[in-house]
LODO-661778 format. One record per atom (N, C-alpha, C): x, y, z. Coordinates in pm, whole numbers, padded with zeros to 5 digits, always signed. Layout:
// residues N
XYZ
...
END
This chain:
// residues 390
+00091-00115+00002
+00007+00001+00006
+00100+00127+00006
+00054+00226-00084
+00125+00345-00088
+00118+00430+00034
+00226+00479+00072
+00217+00577+00185
+00180+00714+00152
+00062+00751+00211
-00005+00880+00164
+00097+00995+00198
+00187+00978+00281
+00265+01087+00328
+00378+01118+00226
+00399+01015+00132
+00506+01036+00031
+00457+01117-00090
+00553+01209-00132
+00508+01299-00243
+00472+01214-00363
+00373+01274-00443
+00322+01204-00559
+00433+01226-00669
+00470+01135-00744
+00562+01136-00833
+00507+01208-00973
+00582+01312-01002
+00541+01386-01115
+00541+01307-01246
+00427+01314-01323
+00420+01250-01447
+00515+01297-01546
+00589+01203-01602
+00697+01248-01705
+00656+01200-01851
+00640+01295-01932
+00621+01270-02069
+00736+01254-02143
+00766+01123-02184
+00888+01090-02259
+00882+01141-02403
+00999+01205-02442
+01010+01258-02569
+01047+01137-02659
+00939+01107-02746
+00958+00987-02835
+01002+01045-02976
+00979+01159-03008
+01006+01225-03136
+01118+01331-03138
+01202+01317-03024
+01305+01420-03013
+01413+01401-03120
+01508+01503-03119
+01598+01506-03216
+01704+01408-03195
+01794+01367-03284
+01900+01272-03265
+01985+01305-03164
+02030+01422-03147
+02138+01470-03067
+02070+01456-02915
+01954+01493-02885
+01895+01481-02762
+01886+01335-02724
+01849+01265-02810
+01834+01116-02777
+01959+01042-02752
+02071+01095-02808
+02201+01037-02803
+02255+01077-02658
+02205+01204-02612
+02268+01252-02485
+02167+01202-02368
+02058+01133-02414
+01953+01081-02311
+01894+01205-02239
+01874+01304-02305
+01801+01423-02243
+01677+01452-02320
+01585+01513-02237
+01443+01538-02298
+01460+01652-02395
+01399+01628-02516
+01400+01730-02616
+01270+01794-02631
+01272+01941-02651
+01134+02010-02637
+01083+02005-02789
+01146+01942-02886
+01103+01930-03010
+01055+02056-03079
+01124+02157-03053
+01100+02284-03122
+01155+02281-03269
+01082+02356-03351
+01120+02354-03506
+01175+02501-03529
+01275+02527-03598
+01355+02424-03667
+01467+02361-03577
+01498+02416-03468
+01592+02360-03387
+01549+02346-03234
+01571+02240-03173
+01515+02238-03029
+01609+02339-02941
+01566+02370-02812
+01632+02469-02750
+01776+02418-02706
+01777+02286-02667
+01897+02230-02634
+02016+02246-02727
+01974+02211-02854
+02074+02229-02967
+02121+02367-02999
+02016+02456-02980
+02053+02591-02998
+02147+02650-02899
+02128+02604-02757
+02223+02644-02654
+02365+02585-02690
+02368+02458-02725
+02498+02399-02750
+02551+02426-02894
+02482+02491-02974
+02544+02521-03110
+02553+02403-03206
+02467+02310-03184
+02476+02192-03261
+02367+02182-03378
+02392+02108-03483
+02285+02080-03567
+02182+01998-03512
+02063+02031-03540
+01942+01965-03487
+01877+01885-03601
+01873+01759-03588
+01818+01666-03687
+01717+01580-03637
+01588+01576-03697
+01486+01497-03654
+01479+01378-03749
+01487+01254-03690
+01473+01130-03774
+01359+01043-03736
+01290+01085-03637
+01182+00990-03614
+01039+01068-03636
+00943+00981-03658
+00821+01034-03715
+00705+00952-03657
+00586+01003-03629
+00476+00940-03566
+00409+00841-03660
+00377+00883-03777
+00301+00782-03866
+00385+00785-04009
+00332+00688-04100
+00412+00664-04214
+00399+00786-04308
+00290+00871-04281
+00267+00989-04367
+00331+01105-04331
+00400+01115-04212
+00467+01236-04162
+00604+01253-04230
+00619+01370-04292
+00759+01395-04365
+00861+01407-04247
+00992+01365-04285
+01095+01373-04191
+01209+01446-04280
+01294+01502-04199
+01406+01578-04262
+01518+01502-04289
+01577+01522-04403
+01699+01442-04449
+01809+01473-04352
+01882+01362-04338
+01990+01368-04233
+02106+01472-04278
+02104+01500-04407
+02203+01597-04465
+02160+01740-04449
+02050+01763-04392
+02013+01908-04376
+01962+01917-04238
+01958+02049-04195
+01910+02085-04050
+01783+02145-04050
+01692+02113-04148
+01559+02179-04164
+01450+02096-04134
+01337+02144-04081
+01226+02077-04023
+01133+02026-04132
+01041+01925-04102
+00947+01891-04190
+00859+01997-04225
+00811+02001-04355
+00714+02096-04405
+00601+02115-04319
+00521+02019-04289
+00397+02019-04214
+00414+02062-04071
+00533+02078-04030
+00547+02135-03890
+00538+02274-03889
+00542+02354-03995
+00523+02496-03995
+00375+02527-04018
+00317+02614-03923
+00179+02630-03926
+00155+02723-04051
+00025+02726-04095
-00021+02809-04213
+00005+02956-04171
-00012+02987-04051
+00002+03132-04009
+00150+03180-04025
+00242+03089-04034
+00388+03139-04045
+00419+03155-04188
+00325+03126-04289
+00355+03135-04432
+00326+03277-04460
+00412+03331-04562
+00385+03455-04613
+00412+03566-04514
+00494+03556-04407
+00521+03648-04329
+00637+03744-04361
+00706+03699-04466
+00818+03786-04519
+00957+03744-04463
+00953+03640-04380
+01083+03597-04323
+01172+03531-04433
+01282+03540-04443
+01363+03487-04559
+01435+03362-04510
+01357+03268-04443
+01415+03142-04410
+01414+03055-04524
+01516+02961-04534
+01519+02876-04655
+01414+02784-04650
+01375+02740-04778
+01258+02645-04783
+01315+02498-04735
+01237+02432-04650
+01282+02306-04592
+01282+02201-04700
+01365+02101-04685
+01375+01991-04776
+01320+01862-04695
+01233+01799-04765
+01168+01679-04680
+01184+01555-04760
+01192+01446-04686
+01174+01319-04745
+01061+01244-04678
+01007+01133-04727
+00915+01057-04672
+00943+00912-04662
+00885+00849-04549
+00902+00717-04530
+00862+00624-04633
+00940+00523-04685
+00912+00437-04776
+00824+00334-04711
+00707+00291-04770
+00615+00198-04700
+00544+00130-04813
+00508-00002-04790
+00439-00073-04886
+00301-00029-04895
+00251+00041-04796
+00111+00093-04800
+00110+00218-04848
+00210+00286-04884
+00212+00431-04947
+00157+00425-05083
+00052+00515-05109
-00022+00511-05232
+00078+00539-05350
+00086+00467-05448
+00187+00501-05560
+00134+00610-05652
+00218+00672-05720
+00184+00785-05816
+00079+00732-05917
-00013+00802-05959
-00099+00761-06067
-00034+00739-06195
-00054+00617-06255
+00009+00590-06378
-00033+00711-06496
-00157+00745-06487
-00204+00849-06573
-00124+00981-06566
-00101+01020-06433
-00028+01140-06408
+00114+01131-06445
+00179+01021-06424
+00318+00999-06477
+00321+01010-06630
+00220+00941-06699
+00220+00945-06835
+00204+01085-06886
+00112+01170-06834
+00105+01292-06894
+00220+01386-06859
+00283+01368-06751
+00408+01450-06724
+00508+01408-06824
+00515+01281-06858
+00607+01238-06960
+00585+01289-07098
+00445+01296-07126
+00418+01357-07269
+00437+01503-07268
+00414+01571-07155
+00427+01716-07160
+00577+01749-07157
+00664+01666-07090
+00806+01690-07100
+00850+01663-07258
+00805+01565-07312
+00846+01535-07462
+00792+01648-07543
+00677+01701-07522
+00626+01813-07590
+00723+01935-07585
+00762+01975-07457
+00838+02097-07436
+00981+02072-07496
+01031+01942-07487
+01183+01924-07526
+01180+01904-07676
+01089+01815-07726
+01113+01772-07862
+00994+01812-07971
+00872+01778-07933
+00778+01803-08024
+00759+01956-08064
+00763+02033-07966
+00755+02176-07986
+00882+02227-08082
+00990+02148-08066
+01108+02186-08149
+01102+02130-08293
+01001+02053-08320
+01004+01986-08445
+00922+02051-08560
+00862+02175-08513
+00810+02253-08617
+00903+02363-08663
+00860+02456-08727
+00951+02564-08772
+01012+02644-08655
+01133+02696-08665
+01195+02776-08560
+01119+02888-08522
+01042+02940-08593
+00962+03064-08560
+00852+03029-08457
+00808+02898-08456
+00687+02862-08368
+00758+02794-08249
+00870+02781-08215
+00924+02706-08109
+00876+02778-07973
+00897+02903-07955
+00864+02975-07837
+00711+02979-07811
+00637+02991-07922
+00487+02998-07919
+00445+02856-07865
+00492+02753-07916
+00449+02623-07878
+00503+02583-07736
+00625+02626-07698
+00670+02580-07564
+00610+02667-07458
+00559+02786-07473
+00518+02880-07374
+00385+02903-07392
+00340+02978-07476
+00191+03022-07491
+00095+02900-07496
+00124+02814-07588
+00045+02696-07602
+00022+02604-07474
+00130+02593-07399
+00132+02518-07274
+00047+02586-07165
+00068+02722-07165
-00010+02789-07067
-00154+02800-07094
-00196+02808-07229
-00336+02791-07270
-00393+02657-07254
-00311+02559-07262
-00356+02423-07251
-00400+02391-07100
-00315+02466-07008
-00346+02431-06866
-00482+02497-06829
-00536+02589-06908
-00660+02641-06896
-00776+02593-06972
-00733+02518-07084
-00843+02464-07176
-00814+02313-07216
-00899+02233-07147
-00869+02086-07161
-00868+02034-07304
-00945+02080-07382
-00949+02052-07523
-00797+02063-07594
-00751+02166-07560
-00614+02202-07612
-00508+02109-07545
-00513+02083-07420
-00422+02001-07364
-00437+01855-07405
-00559+01807-07437
-00571+01667-07488
-00502+01664-07622
-00518+01771-07710
-00460+01784-07845
-00311+01779-07828
-00261+01858-07738
-00116+01861-07722
-00052+01732-07679
-00119+01669-07580
-00066+01531-07540
-00068+01438-07650
-00186+01441-07713
-00207+01341-07842
-00090+01350-07934
-00068+01475-07973
+00053+01491-08075
+00178+01447-08014
+00210+01478-07883
+00329+01437-07822
+00351+01276-07824
+00235+01208-07800
+00236+01070-07802
+00262+01008-07943
+00196+01073-08022
+00215+01033-08176
+00362+01062-08219
+00416+01152-08165
+00546+01182-08190
+00650+01080-08152
+00627+01045-08024
+00705+00936-07970
+00686+00802-08045
+00553+00780-08079
+00528+00648-08159
+00604+00660-08296
+00612+00770-08363
+00686+00779-08487
+00821+00783-08478
+00883+00813-08367
+01023+00821-08334
+01093+00691-08289
+01021+00604-08228
+01074+00487-08161
+01102+00386-08268
+01202+00293-08243
+01211+00187-08338
+01167+00055-08281
+01104+00076-08145
+01054-00046-08087
+00897-00057-08109
+00858-00157-08187
+00717-00184-08226
+00618-00175-08110
+00654-00235-07998
+00565-00242-07885
+00546-00104-07820
+00660-00012-07815
+00652+00113-07769
+00577+00198-07867
+00583+00178-07996
+00501+00253-08089
+00348+00215-08082
+00329+00096-08059
+00176+00060-08039
+00127+00118-07910
+00208+00123-07806
+00156+00183-07674
+00124+00328-07683
+00223+00394-07746
+00211+00541-07758
+00101+00585-07855
+00082+00494-07961
-00013+00522-08057
-00156+00513-07996
-00178+00398-07912
-00294+00379-07851
-00323+00501-07750
-00225+00537-07675
-00237+00663-07584
-00283+00778-07665
-00207+00803-07777
-00240+00918-07855
-00381+00923-07903
-00434+00804-07947
-00566+00789-08002
-00679+00835-07893
-00640+00783-07770
-00733+00826-07650
-00738+00962-07641
-00619+01035-07631
-00627+01185-07616
-00689+01248-07739
-00663+01201-07857
-00716+01262-07976
-00878+01273-07970
-00918+01144-07929
-01066+01122-07923
-01127+01236-07830
-01059+01245-07702
-01122+01344-07612
-01097+01484-07658
-00997+01512-07740
-00963+01660-07792
-01080+01686-07879
-01119+01593-07978
-01212+01622-08064
-01357+01640-07998
-01377+01555-07904
-01505+01586-07839
-01517+01715-07760
-01409+01754-07693
-01396+01873-07636
-01404+01988-07711
-01352+01976-07833
-01356+02080-07942
-01501+02107-08001
-01577+02001-07998
-01705+02005-08050
-01797+02085-07941
-01771+02058-07815
-01841+02125-07708
-01813+02273-07714
-01691+02323-07718
-01663+02460-07708
-01697+02539-07835
-01708+02469-07945
-01758+02531-08072
-01895+02587-08047
-01973+02532-07959
-02103+02587-07934
-02115+02718-07861
-02006+02755-07808
-01988+02887-07736
-01869+02969-07777
-01839+02967-07901
-01713+03028-07959
-01731+03178-07936
-01626+03251-07899
-01628+03387-07884
-01492+03436-07903
-01470+03586-07920
-01348+03633-07937
-01257+03602-07811
-01308+03565-07690
-01230+03543-07582
-01167+03400-07590
-01232+03308-07648
-01179+03165-07654
-01123+03128-07782
-01138+03212-07886
-01107+03164-08028
-00949+03122-08039
-00856+03181-07965
-00730+03143-07972
-00711+02989-07942
-00745+02957-07808
-00726+02806-07788
-00799+02718-07892
-00914+02761-07928
-00993+02684-08026
-00914+02662-08161
-00868+02775-08200
-00795+02766-08329
-00655+02683-08306
-00588+02688-08195
-00465+02614-08167
-00510+02469-08158
-00624+02433-08098
-00656+02295-08093
-00691+02232-08223
-00754+02320-08311
-00796+02276-08446
-00677+02240-08528
-00582+02321-08515
-00446+02303-08588
-00373+02169-08533
-00366+02159-08413
-00305+02040-08354
-00377+01906-08388
-00501+01924-08372
-00588+01795-08412
-00579+01766-08548
-00569+01862-08640
-00553+01831-08788
-00413+01751-08815
-00312+01799-08734
-00192+01710-08750
-00208+01585-08698
-00269+01569-08571
-00290+01440-08511
-00375+01351-08628
-00471+01414-08690
-00546+01318-08758
-00486+01278-08886
-00383+01362-08928
-00300+01321-09047
-00205+01213-09018
-00148+01208-08888
-00043+01118-08845
-00109+00981-08794
-00207+00981-08717
-00262+00872-08637
-00300+00760-08720
-00368+00774-08845
-00406+00644-08920
-00297+00564-08958
-00174+00615-08963
-00071+00535-09012
+00015+00470-08907
-00030+00483-08778
+00029+00423-08660
-00021+00295-08614
+00055+00202-08569
-00014+00076-08538
-00081+00083-08391
-00196+00023-08384
-00269+00019-08247
-00303-00119-08244
-00249-00194-08145
-00274-00329-08128
-00196-00407-08244
-00265-00488-08311
-00198-00568-08411
-00250-00537-08557
-00318-00416-08559
-00371-00362-08685
-00387-00213-08684
-00391-00157-08795
-00406-00014-08791
-00549+00021-08757
-00582+00135-08698
-00698+00183-08654
-00809+00197-08764
-00780+00266-08867
-00873+00287-08973
-00814+00256-09108
-00907+00249-09209
-00868+00272-09346
-00866+00432-09355
-00753+00482-09408
-00740+00627-09394
-00848+00699-09466
-00868+00675-09589
-00970+00763-09669
-01111+00732-09611
-01136+00620-09566
-01280+00602-09542
-01325+00647-09398
-01230+00634-09299
-01263+00660-09159
-01183+00769-09094
-01061+00758-09107
-00970+00853-09047
-00982+00995-09079
-01035+01020-09195
-01057+01153-09235
-01187+01225-09168
-01273+01144-09101
-01397+01197-09041
-01378+01308-08961
-01282+01305-08856
-01264+01418-08764
-01234+01551-08834
-01182+01557-08967
-01152+01683-09013
-01279+01758-09045
-01392+01696-09062
-01511+01773-09074
-01534+01871-08957
-01520+01819-08830
-01535+01909-08716
-01416+02019-08712
-01293+01963-08743
-01190+02062-08742
-01207+02176-08833
-01250+02133-08949
-01259+02260-09061
-01375+02331-09018
-01476+02293-08955
-01584+02360-08912
-01534+02467-08780
-01450+02407-08706
-01385+02494-08595
-01305+02599-08661
-01219+02568-08749
-01139+02664-08813
-01219+02784-08880
-01325+02736-08957
-01412+02830-09017
-01495+02929-08935
-01529+02871-08823
-01591+02941-08700
-01517+03042-08660
-01383+03005-08626
-01286+03105-08560
-01253+03205-08661
-01223+03179-08791
-01197+03276-08880
-01311+03374-08902
-01430+03313-08899
-01552+03405-08934
-01597+03492-08802
-01555+03427-08688
-01593+03504-08563
-01480+03609-08522
-01355+03560-08541
-01251+03660-08475
-01122+03650-08564
-01144+03677-08691
-01023+03662-08780
-00919+03750-08744
-00950+03873-08722
-00859+03985-08693
-00793+03961-08565
-00872+03914-08456
-00812+03889-08323
-00711+03783-08327
-00732+03660-08406
-00645+03555-08408
-00513+03592-08482
-00531+03659-08602
-00418+03705-08674
-00336+03804-08612
-00384+03890-08519
-00314+03996-08464
-00279+03959-08320
-00322+03842-08264
-00291+03809-08126
-00168+03714-08115
-00156+03645-08007
-00040+03560-07978
-00014+03451-08090
-00126+03403-08173
-00108+03308-08257
-00070+03363-08395
-00041+03482-08408
-00015+03546-08544
+00113+03475-08600
+00194+03421-08521
+00315+03363-08585
+00279+03243-08666
+00156+03182-08644
+00131+03064-08714
+00087+03104-08858
+00050+03238-08884
+00013+03284-09006
+00135+03340-09087
+00238+03361-09013
+00366+03419-09100
+00490+03323-09090
+00463+03196-09096
+00582+03104-09097
+00640+03103-09229
+00772+03110-09236
+00845+03093-09362
+00854+02947-09399
+00775+02890-09496
+00785+02753-09537
+00872+02743-09661
+00934+02620-09669
+01002+02587-09785
+00921+02605-09913
+00975+02651-10013
+00895+02672-10128
+00933+02559-10243
+00843+02538-10326
+00853+02444-10438
+00857+02525-10569
+00953+02487-10663
+00943+02553-10792
+00815+02506-10863
+00742+02602-10908
+00611+02574-10982
+00640+02485-11097
+00742+02505-11175
+00776+02420-11288
+00784+02274-11256
+00823+02244-11129
+00846+02108-11091
+00706+02027-11077
+00602+02121-11033
+00468+02057-11002
+00368+02080-11112
+00391+02184-11197
+00286+02223-11289
+00242+02102-11382
+00337+02019-11428
+00287+01909-11519
+00184+01820-11441
+00212+01789-11311
+00122+01703-11236
-00008+01783-11213
-00012+01919-11188
-00129+01982-11173
-00212+01973-11302
-00166+01986-11414
-00234+01976-11545
-00275+01834-11554
-00207+01743-11518
-00267+01587-11508
-00384+01591-11428
-00392+01650-11316
-00513+01657-11234
-00631+01719-11315
-00604+01821-11363
-00702+01903-11446
-00772+01804-11552
-00674+01740-11632
-00731+01645-11730
-00810+01531-11677
-00766+01479-11561
-00834+01380-11488
-00983+01430-11450
-00975+01549-11404
-01107+01595-11358
-01202+01606-11472
-01146+01654-11586
-01231+01676-11701
-01293+01553-11768
-01219+01438-11743
-01258+01321-11810
-01337+01218-11710
-01319+01248-11578
-01370+01150-11477
-01473+01219-11390
-01502+01335-11395
-01604+01406-11311
-01724+01450-11397
-01840+01465-11328
-01954+01515-11399
-01969+01656-11362
-02062+01732-11435
-02091+01867-11416
-02116+01919-11264
-02153+01833-11190
-02199+01874-11050
-02061+01879-10968
-01980+01785-10999
-01849+01781-10907
-01729+01835-10971
-01721+01875-11101
-01617+01937-11172
-01579+02063-11111
-01658+02151-11083
-01626+02281-11019
-01559+02259-10882
-01605+02166-10801
-01546+02144-10667
-01407+02096-10682
-01388+01992-10773
-01250+01947-10793
-01160+02055-10852
-01221+02136-10938
-01135+02234-10998
-01088+02334-10903
-01183+02364-10801
-01154+02470-10694
-01038+02402-10603
-01053+02274-10573
-00941+02221-10493
-00798+02217-10561
-00805+02192-10687
-00679+02193-10766
-00623+02337-10770
-00703+02430-10801
-00670+02562-10810
-00602+02624-10684
-00672+02586-10568
-00625+02619-10430
-00490+02562-10401
-00459+02430-10450
-00337+02370-10432
-00232+02440-10518
-00260+02469-10644
-00160+02536-10711
-00135+02680-10662
-00229+02749-10606
-00202+02866-10565
-00107+02870-10440
-00121+02772-10356
-00025+02761-10248
+00111+02755-10293
+00139+02682-10404
+00268+02672-10466
+00312+02802-10514
+00232+02868-10590
+00262+02993-10668
+00290+03110-10549
+00227+03089-10440
+00241+03193-10318
+00358+03167-10238
+00428+03046-10268
+00534+03006-10178
+00484+02983-10029
+00361+02940-10016
+00299+02925-09877
+00297+02782-09835
+00265+02762-09708
+00260+02638-09664
+00155+02562-09730
+00176+02433-09766
+00087+02352-09841
-00025+02279-09748
+00024+02265-09632
-00062+02186-09536
-00200+02244-09514
-00212+02374-09492
-00349+02427-09475
-00438+02415-09590
-00395+02375-09703
-00485+02356-09819
-00603+02274-09791
-00599+02173-09710
-00701+02084-09678
-00822+02162-09619
-00798+02287-09549
-00906+02357-09488
-00966+02441-09602
-00912+02450-09728
-00967+02525-09822
-01056+02450-09912
-01046+02338-09909
-01124+02240-10008
-01268+02235-09972
-01319+02248-09851
-01464+02241-09813
-01499+02102-09783
-01615+02116-09705
-01670+01974-09655
-01724+01885-09776
-01764+01941-09881
-01812+01857-09992
-01692+01768-10045
-01572+01828-10054
-01459+01754-10107
-01425+01642-10011
-01438+01679-09865
-01404+01586-09766
-01514+01459-09779
-01627+01495-09802
-01735+01389-09826
-01704+01294-09939
-01648+01342-10053
-01600+01267-10168
-01483+01181-10125
-01404+01233-10039
-01290+01157-09991
-01339+01034-09907
-01438+01057-09829
-01489+00948-09758
-01546+00845-09828
-01610+00882-09941
-01662+00780-10040
-01556+00724-10134
-01433+00761-10105
-01313+00713-10197
-01338+00741-10339
-01386+00859-10364
-01400+00907-10508
-01255+00913-10567
-01235+00857-10679
-01104+00846-10727
-01025+00978-10777
-01108+01070-10820
-01044+01196-10858
-01008+01276-10732
-01093+01272-10623
-01070+01336-10503
-00939+01273-10441
-00933+01145-10441
-00821+01076-10385
-00685+01108-10472
-00686+01129-10599
-00577+01167-10677
-00532+01307-10635
-00617+01386-10624
-00585+01534-10576
-00526+01528-10440
-00586+01445-10345
-00539+01431-10209
-00399+01361-10209
-00367+01270-10301
-00242+01204-10315
-00135+01306-10344
-00163+01396-10448
-00068+01489-10480
-00040+01597-10367
-00137+01621-10293
-00131+01702-10167
-00022+01644-10078
-00041+01500-10052
+00047+01425-09966
+00191+01425-10006
+00220+01418-10143
+00352+01428-10196
+00410+01578-10174
+00323+01675-10193
+00368+01803-10174
+00396+01839-10026
+00322+01778-09940
+00347+01797-09797
+00493+01741-09767
+00523+01620-09816
+00641+01554-09791
+00765+01623-09841
+00740+01685-09964
+00844+01772-10032
+00869+01901-09966
+00760+01980-09929
+00776+02116-09897
+00779+02135-09750
+00703+02086-09668
+00680+02131-09540
+00790+02075-09433
+00859+01961-09471
+00978+01930-09396
+00969+01924-09254
+00854+01874-09204
+00837+01852-09053
+00825+01697-09048
+00840+01646-08924
+00833+01504-08894
+00693+01452-08937
+00584+01529-08892
+00457+01484-08903
+00417+01498-09066
+00475+01592-09126
+00448+01614-09270
+00511+01495-09355
+00636+01471-09323
+00714+01364-09385
+00649+01226-09375
+00613+01201-09243
+00555+01080-09213
+00419+01056-09258
+00334+01150-09264
+00190+01142-09305
+00195+01160-09460
+00277+01242-09516
+00268+01246-09656
+00317+01129-09730
+00430+01066-09688
+00471+00954-09750
+00380+00834-09741
+00312+00814-09619
+00223+00721-09595
+00088+00730-09667
+00054+00857-09680
-00073+00888-09760
-00055+00851-09900
+00060+00882-09956
+00087+00857-10101
+00090+00706-10119
+00154+00637-10025
+00155+00487-10041
+00015+00420-10026
-00072+00475-09937
-00205+00429-09924
-00292+00447-10069
-00286+00581-10093
-00371+00616-10198
-00329+00553-10337
-00203+00558-10350
-00143+00502-10475
-00172+00360-10497
-00165+00289-10389
-00206+00149-10394
-00355+00118-10447
-00441+00213-10394
-00583+00209-10438
-00598+00252-10580
-00528+00354-10622
-00551+00419-10753
-00459+00339-10868
-00358+00267-10830
-00281+00214-10942
-00355+00119-11038
-00451+00045-10974
-00533-00039-11079
-00643+00032-11159
-00649+00158-11122
-00757+00235-11202
-00726+00262-11347
-00614+00245-11394
-00585+00263-11534
-00482+00362-11560
-00458+00394-11698
-00346+00475-11744
-00363+00619-11702
-00487+00669-11687
-00519+00807-11663
-00467+00838-11516
-00442+00737-11434
-00390+00767-11303
-00240+00736-11291
-00193+00666-11395
-00047+00619-11382
+00048+00730-11368
+00034+00835-11461
+00149+00940-11443
+00141+01008-11299
+00026+01024-11266
+00013+01100-11132
+00066+01011-11027
+00026+00880-11026
+00078+00794-10922
+00234+00776-10930
+00281+00760-11047
+00428+00744-11055
+00501+00883-11009
+00451+00988-11038
+00515+01112-10992
+00512+01116-10843
+00399+01101-10778
+00386+01108-10619
+00477+01003-10552
+00482+00878-10607
+00558+00775-10544
+00710+00823-10550
+00748+00867-10663
+00889+00909-10692
+00928+01019-10594
+00843+01109-10573
+00875+01226-10508
+00881+01209-10355
+00815+01101-10304
+00818+01070-10155
+00925+00949-10126
+00992+00891-10226
+01096+00802-10205
+01042+00648-10214
+00926+00645-10276
+00873+00505-10288
+00916+00446-10429
+00925+00315-10442
+00943+00249-10561
+00826+00279-10654
+00859+00304-10787
+00754+00332-10880
+00697+00195-10924
END
């Protein structure tokens, strides 16, 4: 039985989370941050290596700084010039891993900033690295388009078939979401959002040209002319609406550089015989209802060459009726389209242009070759210009 006359023993709270120095000296640590009182008096470095739970950050033994969450929110923004603490976290099998989607998107954004943005003309590098990324952070449809193109770029660059399939599949997912998002914002197009809509439209156009020729699984996703061209209808509508709504704002705004790019030019004399072959083909193979449409497409293509302008935007000038005939695999439309593919490969000198142009010619020439002598000269010229056997 306890003697009531004996003094009550004072309760002692053991320091279980004290700094290493106090624990080594077997003295109580007051656990002050960033240094305990004892270490301050002794002029020693104060290092905390113990933690109450698996989620509590601890300080690296190479630094004398406290855990981040030991500083109260009221201490933030007080103007004190204390160094930012460096923290590490306990490794645990129970710790939630980083999301694979998040890691993948960081990888794609990194590739965009370092490589894809540099694979266009030098005049567009800063625009694509800075402005487009900032706008993508505020506009999901633009971010989806940007990530899609980065994924396709990796798929085109790699020599590993499995890696190519994986990134092609990833790019297709982002491309689908980008097109869906673009459709939604087109319903509320205004001068305020026309820049990101225009940028998305351009990036998706590039994606749509590249993606059909990439492997997904054990087969290609579409037959190019029949299915893969379908999203271009929405993209063209988006570009038309942007130009109609805010042409001056887009051309005088941050995206003005996209209208003033210096593209490699083609001598008209090199292409003019093939242009004339297209006109002869149109005259013999089209009817009075379609001849003007095909004539307009041929004229627009020739004008791009005469103006020493980028050939790629020609597709936006052809109109939806021309796209509809491509979907139906009309032979005249496909012949014009094939020449455009050869010109992209020759003039635009970009990875996506070379890749899609050569594959486009290969696809369409395979379909058109059995059509007869009227197509033979055009097919031969296109295949030769992109480096395919005649």
